[in-house]
C-alpha positions, 0 to 999 in steps of 0.5 A, a space after each residue: 104625180 101626173 096621170 094620163 089617160 091611155 088607149 092601148 089595143 093589147 092582144 086584140 082588145 082595146 083597153 082604156 086606163 089613166 096611168 101615172 106618167 112614169 108607169 112602164 109598159 111592163 108594169 102596166 101590163 102586168 099590174 094593170 091588165 094582169 098579163 103576167 107573161 111579160 117578165 121583169 128581170 133587169 128593168 134596164 132593157 138589157 135581159 130581154 125578159 120584158 119583150 113585147 111587140 108594139 105595133 109589130 116591133 119587139 120592144 123592151 117594155 120595162 124601159 117604155 112608159 105606158 103613155 108612150 104606147 097610147 094609140 099602139 097595138 101591143 102584143 104580149 106572149 099571151 097574145 101569141 096563142 091562136 085562140 087563147 087556149 092552145 099553143 102557137 106552133 113556135 110555143 109547141 117547138 119550144 116545148 118539143 125541143 126543151 127550149 125552156 127550163 125555168 121559163 123566165 126568159 121564155 116570153 121575151 125569147 118567143 117574142 123575139 123569135 116570133 118578130 124574126 120568123 115574120 121578117 125571115 121565115 127560114 133563118 139560119 142558126 146565125 140569124 137566129 142567134 143574132 136576133 136572140 142575142 139581146 135576150 139572156 138565158 141562164 138555163 138552157 145554153 141556147 142551143 135548144 132554143 135555136 132548135 125550137 125556132 128552126 123547127 118552128 120555121 120548118 113548120 111554117 110559123 113565119 107565114 
């Protein structure tokens, strides 16, 4: 099996590894870097649990190869914490609004919502639902998630 060197900045830290050509970015993050906040659900890019940001754009890390991210800046859910120990305003809002239950979809929801708030600091409920439509949650019914994003927007999380 062919292996290739990659240099990726993950959550602000440059990492260099040699990876198999077909290793997904999700597996690279979870298995090689031990960043297990990125969840793997469907492995087909449908459920959204594996969403991370590559150069500021939300992507499904289960269908992107690590070699495709060579030279890129990747942010995972662990990178949302302002200092590595405290929660971001959006994460706090998810807690306050009970926007998570089992937590499996939560990292992907947070990453999608972060991208939305960066582009639309004060989204409507419809805009939130549209942005999060690609993320499947089987526990919350989505209402608490929408409320959490609205609370974070009111707190200025998109600035």
